[in-house]
C-alpha positions in Angstrom: 72.2 126.8 116.4 68.8 128.3 117.2 68.8 130.5 120.3 65.3 130.4 122.4 64.3 132.8 125.4 65.0 131.0 128.8 62.1 131.8 131.2 63.1 129.0 133.8 66.6 128.3 134.8 65.6 124.7 135.7 62.5 122.1 135.6 61.7 119.6 137.4 59.5 117.5 136.2 57.5 114.3 138.1 58.1 116.9 141.1 55.8 114.8 143.6 57.6 111.5 143.0 59.3 110.0 146.1 63.0 111.0 144.8 61.8 114.0 142.9 60.4 115.9 146.3 63.6 115.3 147.9 65.4 116.8 145.0 62.5 119.6 144.9 63.5 120.2 148.6 67.0 120.5 148.7 66.2 122.8 145.8 63.9 124.7 148.0 66.5 124.8 151.0 69.8 125.7 148.7 68.6 127.6 145.6 69.6 131.6 145.6 67.1 134.0 145.3 67.6 134.8 141.7 67.1 131.3 140.4 63.9 130.7 138.2 62.4 127.3 138.9 59.6 125.0 138.0 57.9 122.0 139.4 55.8 119.9 136.7 53.8 117.0 137.0 50.6 115.1 135.8 48.3 116.1 139.0 48.0 119.6 139.3 46.4 119.5 143.0 49.4 117.3 144.4 51.8 120.0 143.0 49.9 122.8 144.7 50.6 120.7 147.9 54.3 120.5 147.3 54.5 124.0 146.8 52.7 125.0 150.1 55.7 122.3 151.7 58.5 124.2 149.8 57.4 127.4 150.8 57.2 126.6 154.2 60.9 124.9 154.0 62.6 128.0 152.7 59.5 131.2 153.2 63.0 133.3 152.0 63.9 131.2 148.7 62.7 131.3 145.7 59.0 129.9 144.9 58.7 127.8 142.0 56.3 128.2 139.5 53.9 124.9 138.9 52.6 123.2 135.1 50.6 120.7 134.7 52.0 118.2 132.1 52.1 114.6 130.4 55.1 113.5 128.7 53.9 111.3 126.9 51.0 113.1 125.6 52.0 117.2 125.4 54.6 118.7 123.4 57.6 119.2 125.0 59.2 121.7 122.8 57.9 124.8 124.5 59.3 123.6 127.8 62.6 122.8 126.5 62.8 126.2 124.7 61.9 127.9 128.0 64.3 125.6 130.3 67.8 126.0 130.6 68.0 122.6 132.3 65.5 119.8 133.4 65.5 117.5 135.5 63.7 114.0 134.6 62.5 112.3 137.3 59.4 110.6 135.6 60.3 106.7 135.6 60.5 103.7 134.6 62.9 105.6 131.8 62.3 103.0 129.6 58.5 104.1 129.0 58.5 107.5 129.7 62.0 109.1 129.1 62.5 109.4 125.2 60.2 112.3 124.8 62.2 114.4 127.5 65.4 113.7 125.9 64.1 114.0 122.4 62.9 117.6 123.4 66.2 118.7 125.5 68.5 117.6 122.3 66.4 119.4 119.6 66.6 122.2 121.8 69.7 123.0 123.1 68.5 122.3 126.6 71.0 120.9 129.7 69.3 117.0 131.4 69.7 115.4 134.0 68.0 112.1 134.9 68.3 109.3 137.8 68.0 106.1 135.4 69.7 102.9 136.7 68.6 101.6 132.7 71.6 100.9 130.9 70.1 99.9 127.4 67.4 102.4 127.1 70.5 105.1 127.8 72.4 103.1 124.7 69.0 103.6 122.8 69.5 107.3 123.5 72.6 107.4 122.7 72.3 105.9 119.5 69.0 107.8 118.4 69.9 111.6 119.8 74.0 112.0 120.7 74.5 113.7 117.5 71.4 115.6 117.7 72.0 117.1 121.1 76.2 117.8 119.2 74.4 119.6 117.0 72.5 121.8 119.4 74.8 122.1 122.1 72.8 120.3 124.7 74.2 118.3 127.4 72.6 115.7 128.0 73.5 113.4 131.6 71.5 110.4 132.2 72.2 108.2 135.4 73.3 110.9 138.2 72.2 109.2 140.9 73.4 106.4 143.2 74.3 105.1 139.7 76.8 105.9 138.4 77.7 109.1 139.6 79.8 108.0 142.1 81.6 105.5 140.0 82.2 107.7 137.4 83.5 110.4 139.7 86.0 108.1 141.6 87.6 106.9 138.4 88.0 110.7 137.3 89.8 111.9 140.3 91.9 108.6 140.9 92.9 109.1 136.8 93.7 112.8 137.3 95.6 112.2 140.4 97.7 109.3 139.1 98.5 111.4 136.4 99.8 114.2 139.0 101.3 112.0 140.8 102.7 109.4 138.9 103.3 111.0 135.2 101.3 108.1 133.8 98.1 107.5 132.8 96.1 104.6 134.9 96.1 101.5 133.1 93.5 99.6 135.2 91.0 100.2 138.4 89.2 98.2 140.7 86.4 99.3 143.1 84.5 98.0 145.9 80.9 99.6 145.7 79.1 99.0 149.1 76.2 100.1 149.4 73.7 99.4 152.6 69.9 100.5 151.4 67.0 99.5 153.4 64.3 100.4 151.4 63.4 101.0 147.8 61.1 103.3 146.1 58.0 101.9 143.8 59.6 103.7 141.2 63.0 102.1 141.3 61.4 98.7 141.4 58.8 99.5 138.6 62.4 100.5 136.5 63.9 97.0 137.0 60.7 95.6 136.3 60.0 97.3 132.6 63.8 97.1 131.7 63.5 93.2 131.6 60.5 93.4 130.3 61.3 95.7 127.3 65.2 94.5 127.2 65.1 90.5 128.6 68.1 89.6 130.8 70.9 89.2 128.5 72.5 92.8 129.5 72.3 91.4 133.3 73.2 88.1 132.7 76.3 88.4 130.1 76.9 92.3 130.6 79.1 94.2 128.0 81.3 97.1 129.5 81.7 98.6 126.0 77.8 98.8 125.3 78.0 103.0 125.9 81.1 103.2 123.8 80.3 106.3 120.6 81.2 103.9 117.9 81.0 100.1 116.6 84.5 100.2 116.5 85.3 101.2 119.9 82.4 98.5 121.3 84.6 95.5 118.9 88.1 96.3 119.7 87.5 96.1 123.5 86.4 92.5 125.1 84.6 92.2 128.2 87.1 91.4 130.9 86.3 87.8 132.1 84.1 87.2 135.0 86.4 85.8 138.1 85.6 81.5 139.1 82.0 82.1 140.9 82.0 85.7 140.8 84.9 85.9 143.6 88.4 88.1 143.5 90.6 89.0 146.0 92.2 92.0 145.4 95.6 92.8 147.6 94.4 96.2 148.7 90.5 95.7 148.7 89.9 92.3 150.3 87.3 89.8 149.2 84.9 91.1 145.9 82.0 89.7 145.0 79.6 90.0 141.8 77.6 93.4 142.2 73.7 93.9 140.1 74.9 97.3 139.7 78.2 96.9 138.2 77.3 96.5 134.5 75.4 100.0 134.1 78.4 101.6 136.0 81.1 100.0 134.2 79.2 101.0 131.2 79.1 104.7 132.1 83.2 105.0 133.3 83.9 103.7 129.8 81.5 106.1 128.1 83.9 108.6 130.3 86.7 107.6 128.8 85.8 107.6 124.8 83.8 110.5 124.3 84.4 112.5 126.5 87.9 111.9 127.4 87.3 112.6 130.9 88.8 109.7 132.7 92.0 107.5 131.8 93.3 107.8 128.2 95.1 104.2 128.5 94.1 102.9 125.2 93.7 99.4 127.1 92.3 101.0 130.1 90.2 99.0 132.5 87.7 99.6 135.5 86.3 96.8 137.4 83.4 97.0 139.9 82.4 94.6 142.6 80.6 94.3 145.7 82.7 93.9 149.3 82.3 90.5 150.9 84.1 89.1 153.9 85.2 85.9 152.9 85.7 83.8 149.5 82.4 81.7 150.4 80.3 85.0 151.1 81.0 86.1 147.9 80.2 82.6 146.3 76.8 83.1 148.0 76.0 86.4 146.6 77.6 85.7 142.9 74.9 82.5 143.3 72.3 85.2 144.8 72.4 87.7 142.5 72.6 85.6 139.2 69.5 83.5 140.7 67.5 87.0 141.2 68.4 87.6 137.6 66.8 84.4 136.3 63.7 84.6 138.2 63.0 88.3 136.9 63.0 86.2 133.5 59.7 85.0 134.7 57.0 87.0 134.1 54.9 85.6 137.1 57.6 86.8 139.2 57.7 90.5 137.6 53.9 90.3 138.2 54.2 89.5 141.9 57.2 92.4 142.1 54.6 94.8 140.8 51.9 94.0 143.5 54.1 94.1 146.2 56.4 96.9 145.6 55.7 100.0 147.2 52.8 102.4 145.3 53.8 105.0 143.1 55.4 107.9 144.5 56.2 106.5 147.7 59.3 105.1 149.4 61.4 104.1 152.7 60.7 106.5 155.9 63.1 108.5 157.5 63.5 106.4 160.4 64.1 103.2 158.0 66.8 104.4 155.8 68.8 106.5 158.6 71.1 104.0 158.7 71.8 103.8 155.3 75.3 104.4 154.0 77.7 104.3 150.3 81.3 103.7 150.6 82.9 102.8 147.6 86.9 102.3 147.9 88.7 101.9 144.6 92.4 101.3 143.5 94.0 102.7 140.5 96.8 100.8 139.1 99.2 101.9 136.0 101.7 99.6 134.0 104.4 101.1 136.0 103.2 99.3 139.2 102.6 101.7 141.0 98.6 102.2 142.7 96.7 105.2 144.3 93.6 104.8 146.2 90.4 106.6 146.7 87.0 106.8 148.6 83.8 107.9 148.7 82.1 108.0 151.5 78.1 109.1 152.4 75.9 108.7 155.4 72.4 109.0 155.4 69.7 107.7 153.3 70.3 107.3 149.7 67.2 108.3 147.9 68.5 111.7 149.7 71.5 111.3 148.3 70.8 111.0 145.1 68.6 114.4 145.4 72.0 115.8 146.2 73.6 115.1 143.4 71.0 116.0 141.3 71.3 119.0 143.1 74.6 119.9 142.6 75.0 118.5 138.8 72.0 121.3 138.0 74.0 124.0 139.8 77.3 123.5 137.7 74.8 123.2 134.5 73.5 126.6 135.4 77.2 127.8 136.4 78.1 126.3 132.0 75.1 129.0 131.3 76.4 131.7 132.7 77.1 135.0 130.3 74.3 134.3 128.1 72.2 137.3 126.4 69.5 138.9 128.7 66.4 140.0 126.7 64.1 142.9 127.4 61.3 140.4 128.8 64.2 139.5 131.7 64.6 136.3 130.1 67.9 134.4 129.2 68.6 134.0 125.5 71.9 132.7 123.8 73.2 129.1 124.4 76.2 127.2 125.8 78.8 127.3 122.8 81.2 124.4 124.7 81.4 121.5 121.8 82.9 119.2 124.2 80.1 119.4 127.1 77.8 118.8 124.3 76.2 115.4 123.3 74.8 112.8 125.3 77.5 112.5 128.3 78.4 111.0 131.7 78.4 112.5 135.4 81.9 112.9 135.3 81.8 115.6 132.2 81.1 117.6 135.0 84.4 117.6 136.6 85.7 119.0 139.7 83.0 121.2 140.4 80.9 118.8 141.0 82.8 116.9 143.2 83.4 120.1 145.2 79.5 120.8 145.7 79.1 117.1 146.5 81.8 117.4 149.4 80.7 121.4 150.6 77.3 118.9 150.8 78.8 116.3 153.4 80.3 113.4 151.0 83.7 112.6 152.0 85.6 112.0 148.9 89.2 111.8 148.8 92.6 110.1 147.6 94.2 108.6 150.0 97.9 109.0 149.7 
């Protein structure tokens, strides 16, 4: 395992993008003075403008360096070797993400991103998981609204069920309710790019075990059947409907179970996610509209229209529009003993800011894991994290309760309802 001087604690790539700007603002407001960080992107002038805003936001905070970088055409080795944690906010990841993952996996650099592009994550696992383990790199895709809350609520329920009832959870059913009033240009570009590259099969016939670590695991687990017309009525959660984001979140939770063993250890563990509905008819309507939307995405003219109508790159909904947004997740864990346990995850506020909070909290935990490295004469940090259980392409739940506690401190209501 190679060791490099780490000049920076954290580097934020694509810093002038809509989500990344929010991340930079949270960094500026919360990072302690000894943290050395970098904002990077293609447009140097925009980076300088962002730097001035960050200085005004927190005059006493650590001032980031700036660097112009093109992740497609530039060699990222030096950046990866000089940085402990890279936050990659340059999407669509299907188009731009691979070089950053490769550089981090090859150089023992921790990595997080905000991807919702499940087929791309699967590709990165197949290509770079073993390399990341060899070099003790922690690679965590999908740290944002999807799929951190899903992975964390499953983690919390599985841990607490085992503590309270002495058994492993057999099933977790989650009701994932998000009120979002607008999407950024980058989010819509990601949806279009994934369909352009991988088609719609993963959306129409999702396999919740596609991110599991081996063909044997995938083949041993058969996808659970979809309820008739997408409707289910849970005795605790009520009416539930098909969720567009569920396939990716379910895949992340199932990966958390197998390579990390950070969730349930029951051999037939099932995690299912839905969105809330008020009645059977509404659930059926949601299901039909969701499937229709997916079929529309298969039409190139429709995707072209979306590209033309989406917000400009780097832009997104205003603060006024997003003021009333909310994420509310309620999930119930059940065991073979018939016992149940309920947990909820609630955040009131803009969803993209919530993503920024998640990214910042994840970076803080990863930096804690870097503590104890040797310091060289130039003031940089040499050495690397040496915990093999935290190496490879993992999921947000690998950050455990330290991640949960930082989210609670940032205003997320996250509790088991006993």
